[in-house]
C-alpha positions in Angstrom: 20.6 12.2 25.2 18.8 9.1 24.7 20.3 5.7 23.0 18.5 3.4 21.1 19.1 0.3 18.9 18.3 0.8 15.0 16.1 -1.8 14.1 14.9 -0.5 10.3 14.6 2.6 7.7 11.7 2.3 5.3 10.9 5.5 3.0 8.0 7.8 4.1 5.6 9.4 1.9 7.1 12.8 1.0 10.9 10.4 -0.3 12.0 11.0 3.9 13.6 8.2 5.4 12.3 7.0 8.4 14.2 5.1 11.1 13.3 2.9 13.2 14.6 3.0 16.9 13.6 0.4 20.0 14.5 3.0 23.2 13.7 0.4 25.7 9.9 0.9 26.9 9.1 2.7 23.3 10.0 2.7 20.2 10.5 6.1 18.5 10.7 6.9 14.4 13.0 9.8 12.9 12.1 11.5 9.7 14.6 12.3 8.1 15.3 14.5 4.4 18.1 13.9 2.8 18.4 16.1 0.7 18.1 19.0 3.5 20.6 16.8 5.9 18.2 17.2 8.7 16.3 15.0 11.1 12.5 17.6 10.8 10.3 15.0 13.0 9.6 12.1 15.6 6.9 9.9 16.3 7.3 7.8 19.3 4.5 4.9 20.2 4.6 1.6 22.4 2.2 -0.2 20.2 3.1 -3.8 18.1 0.8 -2.5 16.0 2.4 0.8 14.6 5.1 -2.1 13.3 2.9 -3.3 10.2 4.8 -0.9 7.9 8.4 -2.5 8.6 7.1 -6.1 8.1 7.8 -6.3 4.4 11.2 -5.2 5.3 12.1 -8.0 7.7 
């Protein structure tokens, strides 16, 4: 099991919570549906340009 550092949460287009983690050499976004109580998707990336969606949360 990988362990990462939680960084932020933002609200997605379909009311999902998107949790951002730093995994050391990359970032991971976990898409969480609170109504269903499940993580239904994961998106990983290395480019810091994809962090712009979180800029307003800092």
